[in-house]
KEKE-3310 file (N, C-alpha, C; in steps of 0.2 Angstrom, whole numbers, plus 5000, padded with zeros to 4 digits):
npx = (4898:4911:4910:4916:4923:4929:4940:4953:4951:4946:4957:4965:4957:4958:4971:4974:4966:4972:4984:4980:4975:4986:4994:4987:4989:4999:5007:5010:5023:5027:5021:5019:5015:5013:5016:5004:4998:5008:5016:5022:5011:5005:4992:4977:4961:4944:4943:4956:4968:4974:4990:4997:5010:5012:5022:5026:5027:5025:5018:5009:4998:4990:4986:4980:4969:4958:4949:4953:4953:4940:4941:4942:4931:4915:4917:4918:4923:4937:4954:4966:4984:4993:5004:5021:5038:5050:5058:5071:5076:5071:5062:5046:5032:5016:5000:4985:4971:4959:4943:4932:4915:4912:4919:4932:4948:4960:4976:4985:5001:5010:5024:5036:5046:5059:5061:5059:5069:5080:5078:5079:5092:5098:5109:5103:5088:5072:5061:5047:5047:5056:5049:5041:5037:5029:5031:5020:5019:5031:5036:5048:5059:5063:5064:5073:5086:5083:5085:5079:5065:5068:5058:5058:5058:5050:5051:5053:5067:5079:5078:5089:5096:5094:5084:5074:5072:5068:5056:5048:5049:5043:5030:5025:5025:5014:5003:5000:4993:4982:4975:4972:4964:4953:4949:4944:4933:4934:4933:4938:4952:4957:4955:4962:4975:4976:4976:4983:4995:4999:4995:4997:5010:5018:5014:5010:5022:5030:5023:5025:5039:5039:5032:5042:5053:5048:5048:5060:5063:5057:5045:5035:5026:5009:5003:4998:4996:4990:4986:4991:4983:4983:4996:4998:4998:4982:4978:4986:4981:4968:4971:4975:4963:4956:4961:4954:4939:4923:4914:4912:4917:4922:4925:4935:4945:4948:4953:4965:4972:4973:4980:4993:4997:4998:5007:5018:5020:5023:5034:5043:5045:5051:5062:5069:5073:5083:5091:5089:5084:5069:5062:5057:5054:5051:5040:5031:5030:5023:5012:5007:5004:4994:4984:4982:4976:4965:4958:4955:4943:4929:4927:4914:4902:4900:4885:4880:4881:4867:4861:4857:4841)
npy = (4920:4919:4920:4931:4924:4914:4914:4908:4894:4896:4900:4888:4879:4885:4885:4871:4868:4874:4867:4854:4856:4861:4849:4840:4845:4844:4854:4863:4866:4871:4880:4895:4904:4921:4938:4945:4934:4925:4929:4927:4929:4941:4952:4946:4945:4940:4945:4946:4945:4931:4929:4922:4913:4904:4892:4887:4876:4882:4897:4901:4891:4894:4906:4907:4898:4901:4895:4888:4895:4894:4883:4886:4892:4901:4914:4931:4943:4947:4952:4954:4955:4960:4949:4951:4956:4951:4963:4961:4949:4947:4938:4931:4934:4933:4938:4938:4945:4939:4939:4930:4925:4920:4927:4925:4930:4929:4933:4929:4925:4921:4912:4906:4891:4893:4906:4907:4899:4907:4918:4912:4909:4921:4933:4941:4940:4940:4954:4953:4940:4940:4948:4939:4922:4906:4890:4880:4870:4859:4851:4848:4851:4864:4875:4872:4879:4891:4906:4910:4921:4938:4946:4960:4967:4978:4988:5004:5015:5026:5043:5052:5069:5075:5067:5070:5084:5084:5078:5087:5098:5093:5090:5103:5109:5105:5111:5125:5122:5114:5124:5133:5125:5123:5136:5138:5130:5117:5101:5088:5088:5094:5086:5075:5079:5083:5070:5060:5067:5074:5069:5054:5051:5059:5066:5054:5047:5055:5054:5040:5040:5047:5038:5027:5033:5033:5019:5013:5010:4998:4993:4987:4995:4995:4993:5008:5015:5007:5002:5014:5021:5014:5016:5029:5043:5046:5060:5065:5057:5063:5075:5071:5066:5078:5082:5075:5076:5079:5084:5097:5113:5123:5116:5108:5118:5120:5107:5107:5117:5112:5100:5105:5112:5101:5093:5101:5101:5088:5085:5094:5088:5076:5081:5088:5077:5071:5081:5089:5104:5112:5119:5134:5147:5144:5136:5146:5155:5148:5145:5158:5161:5152:5156:5169:5165:5159:5170:5178:5185:5175:5168:5171:5158:5151:5149:5133:5129:5126:5112:5111:5107)
npz = (5025:5037:5055:5067:5077:5070:5063:5064:5062:5049:5042:5043:5036:5023:5020:5020:5009:4999:4999:4996:4983:4976:4977:4969:4956:4943:4936:4946:4957:4969:4983:4992:5006:5009:5017:5028:5034:5035:5045:5061:5075:5069:5067:5062:5053:5049:5036:5031:5018:5008:5003:4990:4983:4968:4962:4947:4933:4921:4917:4907:4904:4916:4914:4901:4903:4914:4923:4934:4945:4950:4958:4971:4975:4973:4962:4965:4960:4950:4947:4935:4933:4919:4910:4914:4914:4927:4936:4941:4936:4923:4919:4914:4923:4933:4939:4950:4958:4968:4973:4982:4983:4996:5005:5006:5000:4989:4984:4971:4965:4951:4948:4937:4938:4934:4937:4951:4956:4953:4961:4973:4973:4974:4981:4991:5000:4992:4994:4996:5001:5012:5020:5026:5025:5022:5019:5010:5001:4993:4981:4974:4982:4981:4989:4999:5000:5004:5014:5031:5034:5038:5042:5041:5030:5024:5034:5037:5034:5043:5037:5026:5027:5015:5009:5019:5017:5004:5004:5011:5002:4991:4995:4999:4986:4980:4986:4981:4969:4973:4979:4969:4961:4970:4972:4959:4960:4956:4959:4957:4952:4963:4974:4970:4970:4984:4990:4982:4979:4990:5003:5003:4997:5004:5017:5024:5023:5032:5044:5046:5048:5060:5068:5068:5075:5088:5090:5087:5074:5070:5066:5054:5042:5036:5019:5010:5022:5031:5047:5053:5062:5074:5079:5081:5093:5101:5101:5090:5080:5079:5074:5061:5056:5054:5042:5032:5022:5014:5000:5000:4996:5005:5016:5010:5008:5022:5025:5017:5023:5036:5034:5029:5041:5050:5044:5045:5059:5062:5054:5059:5072:5068:5061:5072:5079:5072:5070:5059:5050:5049:5034:5037:5032:5018:5020:5026:5015:5006:5012:5014:5000:4997:5006:5000:4988:4992:4997:4986:4975:4970:4953:4942:4939:4923:4913:4908:4891:4881:4873:4856:4850)
capx = (4904:4912:4909:4922:4927:4931:4946:4959:4948:4945:4964:4967:4954:4960:4978:4973:4963:4978:4989:4977:4974:4992:4996:4984:4990:5006:5011:5011:5028:5028:5016:5021:5011:5017:5012:5002:4996:5014:5020:5020:5008:5003:4985:4973:4954:4941:4944:4963:4969:4979:4994:5000:5015:5012:5028:5023:5032:5024:5013:5004:4992:4986:4983:4975:4963:4958:4944:4956:4951:4934:4942:4942:4924:4912:4921:4914:4926:4944:4958:4972:4989:4996:5011:5026:5045:5052:5062:5077:5079:5069:5058:5039:5028:5009:4996:4978:4968:4952:4938:4926:4908:4912:4923:4939:4951:4967:4981:4989:5007:5012:5031:5039:5051:5066:5062:5059:5076:5085:5076:5082:5100:5101:5112:5098:5081:5067:5058:5041:5048:5059:5044:5038:5034:5028:5031:5015:5020:5037:5037:5055:5064:5065:5065:5078:5091:5080:5086:5073:5064:5069:5052:5060:5059:5047:5052:5056:5074:5079:5079:5095:5094:5092:5077:5069:5071:5065:5049:5045:5048:5038:5023:5023:5025:5007:4998:4997:4989:4976:4972:4969:4958:4948:4946:4940:4927:4936:4934:4942:4959:4959:4955:4967:4982:4977:4977:4989:5001:5001:4994:5000:5017:5023:5011:5010:5029:5032:5020:5028:5045:5037:5031:5048:5057:5046:5048:5067:5063:5056:5038:5033:5019:5006:5003:4994:4995:4987:4989:4994:4979:4984:5002:4999:4994:4975:4978:4989:4976:4963:4973:4975:4956:4954:4963:4949:4933:4919:4914:4911:4923:4925:4928:4942:4950:4950:4957:4971:4976:4975:4985:4999:4999:4999:5013:5024:5021:5026:5040:5047:5047:5056:5069:5072:5076:5089:5095:5088:5081:5063:5063:5051:5053:5048:5033:5027:5029:5018:5005:5004:5001:4988:4979:4980:4972:4958:4954:4953:4936:4928:4925:4907:4901:4896:4880:4881:4878:4861:4862:4852:4836)
capy = (4923:4916:4924:4934:4919:4908:4915:4903:4888:4898:4900:4882:4876:4888:4882:4864:4868:4876:4861:4848:4858:4861:4842:4837:4848:4842:4860:4867:4863:4873:4885:4898:4909:4927:4944:4945:4927:4921:4932:4925:4934:4946:4953:4944:4944:4936:4949:4947:4942:4926:4931:4915:4912:4898:4891:4883:4874:4887:4902:4902:4887:4897:4913:4906:4894:4904:4891:4885:4900:4892:4878:4889:4894:4905:4921:4938:4948:4945:4957:4950:4958:4958:4946:4956:4953:4952:4968:4959:4943:4948:4932:4933:4932:4936:4937:4940:4946:4936:4940:4925:4927:4918:4932:4923:4934:4927:4936:4924:4927:4915:4912:4900:4888:4896:4913:4905:4896:4913:4922:4908:4909:4928:4935:4944:4937:4945:4958:4950:4934:4942:4951:4934:4917:4900:4885:4876:4864:4859:4844:4846:4854:4870:4880:4870:4883:4898:4908:4911:4928:4942:4950:4967:4970:4984:4992:5011:5016:5033:5047:5057:5076:5076:5064:5074:5090:5083:5076:5093:5103:5090:5091:5110:5111:5103:5115:5130:5119:5113:5130:5135:5121:5125:5143:5137:5125:5111:5097:5082:5088:5097:5080:5070:5082:5082:5063:5057:5071:5077:5064:5047:5050:5064:5066:5047:5046:5059:5050:5034:5041:5049:5032:5023:5036:5030:5012:5010:5008:4991:4991:4987:4999:4992:4997:5013:5018:5002:5002:5020:5024:5011:5017:5036:5045:5048:5067:5066:5055:5067:5080:5068:5066:5085:5083:5072:5079:5077:5087:5105:5117:5127:5110:5106:5123:5118:5101:5109:5121:5108:5096:5109:5113:5094:5091:5105:5099:5081:5086:5098:5083:5072:5085:5089:5071:5070:5087:5093:5110:5113:5126:5138:5152:5141:5135:5152:5158:5144:5146:5165:5161:5148:5161:5174:5162:5158:5177:5180:5185:5169:5169:5169:5152:5152:5144:5128:5130:5121:5108:5112:5101)
capz = (5027:5043:5060:5070:5081:5066:5058:5064:5058:5042:5039:5043:5030:5017:5019:5018:5003:4994:4999:4992:4976:4973:4977:4963:4949:4941:4935:4952:4960:4976:4985:4998:5009:5011:5019:5035:5037:5036:5050:5067:5079:5066:5068:5056:5055:5044:5030:5029:5012:5008:4998:4989:4977:4965:4958:4942:4927:4915:4919:4902:4905:4921:4911:4896:4905:4921:4926:4940:4951:4953:4962:4978:4977:4968:4961:4965:4955:4949:4943:4932:4930:4913:4910:4914:4916:4933:4935:4942:4932:4916:4917:4914:4929:4932:4946:4950:4965:4967:4978:4982:4986:5003:5009:5005:4995:4988:4979:4968:4961:4947:4946:4934:4942:4933:4941:4958:4957:4953:4967:4979:4973:4974:4988:4996:4999:4989:4999:4998:5005:5018:5025:5029:5021:5025:5013:5011:4997:4989:4978:4972:4987:4978:4995:5004:5001:5006:5021:5035:5033:5044:5044:5042:5023:5023:5039:5035:5036:5044:5031:5026:5027:5008:5009:5023:5014:4997:5005:5012:4996:4986:4998:4998:4979:4977:4989:4977:4964:4976:4981:4963:4960:4975:4970:4953:4961:4952:4965:4955:4953:4970:4978:4968:4973:4991:4992:4978:4978:4996:5009:5003:4996:5009:5024:5026:5024:5038:5050:5047:5051:5067:5072:5069:5080:5094:5090:5086:5067:5070:5065:5047:5041:5030:5013:5010:5028:5035:5054:5056:5068:5081:5081:5083:5099:5100:5099:5084:5075:5079:5069:5055:5054:5052:5035:5028:5021:5009:4994:5001:4994:5011:5020:5007:5010:5029:5025:5015:5029:5042:5032:5029:5048:5053:5041:5048:5066:5062:5051:5064:5077:5064:5060:5078:5082:5068:5069:5053:5051:5044:5030:5039:5027:5012:5022:5027:5009:5002:5016:5012:4994:4997:5009:4995:4983:4996:4998:4979:4973:4965:4947:4941:4935:4917:4912:4903:4884:4880:4866:4851:4849)
cpx = (4905:4912:4916:4926:4930:4937:4951:4957:4948:4952:4966:4964:4956:4967:4978:4970:4968:4983:4986:4976:4981:4995:4993:4985:4998:5010:5013:5017:5029:5023:5019:5016:5015:5013:5010:5001:5002:5019:5018:5017:5006:4995:4981:4966:4951:4941:4951:4964:4974:4983:4998:5004:5014:5018:5026:5028:5031:5018:5007:4998:4987:4983:4978:4969:4962:4952:4947:4954:4945:4935:4942:4936:4921:4915:4916:4916:4934:4948:4964:4978:4991:5003:5016:5033:5047:5058:5069:5080:5076:5065:5051:5036:5021:5006:4989:4976:4961:4948:4932:4920:4908:4915:4930:4942:4958:4971:4986:4995:5009:5020:5033:5045:5058:5067:5063:5067:5081:5084:5079:5089:5102:5104:5108:5091:5076:5063:5051:5042:5052:5055:5040:5035:5033:5027:5025:5015:5027:5038:5044:5061:5067:5067:5070:5084:5089:5082:5079:5072:5066:5063:5053:5060:5056:5047:5056:5063:5074:5081:5086:5092:5091:5085:5072:5067:5067:5058:5045:5044:5043:5031:5021:5022:5018:5002:4996:4992:4982:4972:4969:4963:4952:4945:4942:4934:4928:4938:4939:4949:4962:4960:4961:4974:4982:4978:4983:4995:5003:5000:4998:5007:5021:5020:5012:5017:5032:5029:5023:5035:5044:5036:5037:5052:5055:5047:5055:5067:5063:5049:5037:5026:5016:5005:4997:4992:4991:4990:4991:4990:4982:4991:5003:4995:4987:4975:4981:4984:4970:4964:4973:4968:4953:4957:4959:4942:4929:4919:4913:4917:4926:4928:4935:4947:4953:4955:4964:4975:4978:4980:4992:5001:5001:5006:5019:5025:5025:5033:5045:5050:5052:5062:5072:5076:5082:5093:5095:5083:5075:5063:5056:5049:5049:5041:5029:5026:5023:5011:5002:5001:4995:4982:4977:4975:4965:4954:4952:4945:4934:4925:4917:4906:4897:4891:4882:4877:4873:4862:4856:4847:4837)
cpy = (4920:4921:4926:4929:4914:4909:4910:4897:4890:4898:4893:4878:4879:4885:4875:4864:4869:4870:4856:4850:4858:4854:4839:4840:4848:4849:4864:4863:4865:4879:4888:4904:4915:4932:4942:4938:4923:4924:4930:4931:4940:4947:4951:4944:4940:4939:4949:4942:4936:4928:4925:4916:4905:4897:4885:4881:4879:4891:4902:4898:4890:4903:4912:4902:4896:4900:4888:4889:4897:4886:4880:4892:4899:4912:4926:4942:4946:4951:4953:4956:4956:4954:4951:4953:4955:4957:4966:4954:4943:4941:4934:4930:4935:4935:4939:4941:4944:4936:4935:4928:4925:4922:4931:4927:4931:4931:4931:4927:4921:4916:4906:4897:4891:4902:4911:4903:4902:4917:4918:4909:4916:4929:4938:4942:4942:4948:4955:4943:4935:4945:4945:4929:4911:4895:4880:4869:4865:4852:4843:4849:4860:4876:4878:4875:4890:4900:4910:4919:4932:4946:4958:4971:4977:4989:4999:5012:5024:5037:5051:5064:5077:5073:5068:5080:5090:5082:5083:5098:5100:5091:5098:5112:5109:5108:5121:5128:5117:5119:5133:5131:5122:5131:5142:5132:5119:5105:5091:5083:5091:5091:5075:5073:5081:5075:5060:5061:5074:5071:5058:5047:5054:5064:5059:5045:5049:5056:5044:5035:5043:5043:5028:5026:5033:5023:5009:5008:5000:4988:4992:4990:4996:4996:5002:5016:5013:5002:5008:5022:5021:5013:5025:5038:5047:5056:5069:5063:5059:5073:5077:5068:5072:5086:5079:5076:5076:5082:5095:5108:5120:5121:5108:5111:5121:5112:5102:5112:5117:5103:5099:5110:5106:5092:5095:5103:5093:5082:5089:5093:5078:5075:5086:5083:5069:5076:5091:5099:5111:5119:5130:5143:5150:5139:5141:5156:5154:5145:5153:5165:5157:5152:5166:5171:5162:5165:5180:5180:5179:5171:5167:5163:5154:5147:5139:5129:5124:5118:5110:5106:5098)
cpz = (5035:5048:5063:5074:5077:5062:5058:5061:5051:5038:5038:5037:5024:5015:5017:5011:4997:4993:4995:4985:4973:4972:4971:4956:4948:4939:4941:4956:4967:4977:4992:5000:5011:5015:5026:5038:5037:5041:5057:5072:5076:5066:5061:5058:5049:5037:5027:5023:5013:5002:4996:4982:4975:4961:4953:4936:4922:4917:4914:4903:4910:4919:4906:4898:4913:4925:4933:4946:4954:4958:4970:4980:4972:4968:4961:4960:4955:4945:4941:4931:4923:4914:4909:4916:4923:4933:4937:4938:4925:4914:4918:4920:4928:4939:4945:4957:4964:4973:4977:4986:4994:5008:5008:4999:4995:4982:4977:4964:4958:4945:4943:4938:4941:4937:4948:4960:4957:4959:4973:4979:4974:4981:4993:4994:4996:4994:5001:5002:5012:5023:5029:5024:5025:5019:5015:5007:4993:4987:4976:4976:4984:4984:5000:5005:5003:5013:5025:5034:5039:5047:5044:5035:5022:5029:5037:5038:5038:5038:5032:5026:5020:5007:5013:5020:5007:4999:5007:5006:4992:4989:4997:4991:4976:4980:4985:4972:4967:4977:4974:4961:4964:4973:4963:4954:4957:4957:4963:4955:4959:4974:4976:4971:4980:4993:4988:4978:4985:5002:5008:5002:5002:5016:5027:5028:5031:5044:5051:5050:5058:5071:5073:5074:5087:5095:5088:5079:5067:5068:5057:5047:5035:5024:5013:5017:5033:5042:5057:5062:5074:5083:5083:5089:5097:5098:5092:5079:5074:5074:5062:5052:5051:5045:5030:5028:5016:5003:4994:5000:5000:5015:5017:5008:5017:5029:5023:5020:5034:5040:5032:5037:5051:5050:5044:5055:5066:5059:5055:5069:5074:5064:5067:5081:5078:5067:5063:5054:5046:5041:5032:5034:5021:5014:5023:5020:5005:5006:5014:5005:4993:5000:5004:4990:4986:4996:4991:4978:4968:4959:4946:4937:4929:4916:4907:4896:4883:4873:4862:4850:4842)
residu = (MET:ASN:GLY:PRO:GLY:GLU:HIS:SER:GLN:TYR:GLN:ASP:ALA:THR:VAL:ALA:MET:LEU:ILE:ASP:TRP:GLY:SER:ALA:HIS:SER:LEU:VAL:ARG:ALA:ILE:LEU:LEU:THR:SER:THR:ARG:ALA:ILE:PRO:ASN:ALA:PRO:VAL:ASP:ILE:LEU:SER:ASP:TYR:ASP:VAL:ILE:LEU:VAL:VAL:GLN:ASP:ILE:GLN:PRO:PHE:VAL:LEU:ASP:ARG:THR:TRP:LEU:ASN:ASP:PHE:GLY:GLU:ILE:LEU:VAL:VAL:TYR:TRP:ASP:PRO:ILE:HIS:SER:ASN:THR:THR:PHE:GLY:ILE:ASP:GLN:CYS:GLY:ASN:VAL:THR:GLN:TYR:ALA:SER:GLY:LEU:LYS:ILE:ASP:PHE:THR:LEU:TRP:PRO:VAL:GLU:LEU:PHE:GLN:GLN:ILE:VAL:ALA:ALA:PRO:VAL:LEU:ASP:ALA:GLU:LEU:ASP:ALA:GLY:TYR:ARG:VAL:LEU:LEU:ASP:LYS:ASP:ARG:LEU:THR:ASP:ALA:MET:PRO:ALA:PRO:THR:TYR:THR:ALA:TYR:THR:PRO:LYS:PRO:PRO:SER:SER:GLU:ALA:TYR:LEU:SER:ILE:ILE:ASN:ASP:PHE:LEU:SER:SER:ALA:PRO:TYR:VAL:ALA:LYS:CYS:LEU:TRP:ARG:ASP:ASP:LEU:PHE:PRO:ALA:ARG:TRP:CYS:LEU:GLU:ALA:ASP:MET:ARG:HIS:PRO:PHE:LEU:ARG:GLN:MET:LEU:GLU:TRP:ARG:ILE:GLN:ILE:GLU:HIS:GLY:TRP:SER:ILE:PRO:ILE:GLY:ASN:LEU:GLY:LYS:GLY:LEU:LYS:LYS:HIS:LEU:ALA:PRO:GLU:LEU:TRP:ALA:GLU:VAL:GLU:GLN:THR:PHE:THR:GLY:ALA:ASP:ILE:ALA:ASP:ASN:TRP:ALA:ALA:LEU:ILE:ASN:MET:MET:ALA:LEU:PHE:ARG:ARG:VAL:ALA:ARG:GLU:VAL:GLY:ASP:HIS:PHE:GLY:TYR:VAL:TYR:PRO:GLU:GLU:LEU:HIS:GLN:ARG:VAL:CYS:ALA:TYR:VAL:GLN:GLU:ILE:GLN:ARG:LEU:GLU:ARG:PRO:GLN:ALA:LYS:PRO:LEU:ARG:GLN:GLN:GLN:PRO)
# end
C-alpha cells in the first residue's frame, strides 16, 4: 500500500490506468470520475475511493463475466449490486464496490449508453454528477452537452417548521423502546435503535443543520456523517462522543440519556435560528418515561433450558 506522501501520484496512476483500460475495450464508450476525487481541492488521502461511472454499450457482458475487475489488481473482496432499473428513466443499471489488495478501492457504476444519454438530456443534472464529475474518456462525445457541476447537489437545505418538528417527534418516538430493551438486557435491538433509529436519521440530521447555519448552507456533508467532527466545535464534539459506548448496559443507559440531552440542545439552537419552538413538554414527558423504565426493578434472568443428551 502506498505511503502517506504518495496519494497524488497514486491518483494519477489510477486515472491513467482507467483511461488506458477503457480505451482498449470497445464496449466502454465513456468513463467519468465522480465524488470526492472529482471535486477541486476536496480532501483526499491514500484510502479515498475512486467512484467511477462506466458508460457501456451493454451492461450484461460486464455482469456475466466479472473477470474484468482483475485488470485493476488483485481483488481482496467485492460486492455487486443486483441489476435494477434507474428510478427516473426505468433503464437497467448495475454496479459494484471492489476493494483491491493494494489498497485501491473502486466503486464502479455501470450505465448503458441509452441511460446516460437520457441523463445528459434531462433538464436537471443528476445529483451524483452535479456533486462533481471529471470526464476521463469519451469516445463518442456523449458528454459534450453536459452542464458543469455546481458541486452543491448534496448540500442540505434549510428545514421547514414541519420538517423540524417531524425530526424531533421521530427521534423521541424511539427512546421508549430503547429504554425497554435496556431494561430487558436485550442489547441487539437497543443498539440498533440507538444507532439506526435515533443517531443516524435524526441526531445526525440536526447536527448537519447546526453546521449549515454557521456556514451559510454551503458545505456538503459526507455520507453517514463523514466529516462531522471537523465541522463541529470541540466542546460540542465532546458531547457527541458521550453518546457512544460499548456493551455494558449501564453505559448504554448513559448513552441514551446523553443523546437525548444533546439532541435537545442542538435542536433548540436550530429552532432559535429559524424561529421554531422546540416541543419542551413532549421532551419532558418522554424523558420522564425513560427514567421511569430505568428505575424499574429488573426481571430475574431465567436459566437457559439444558438440551437433552
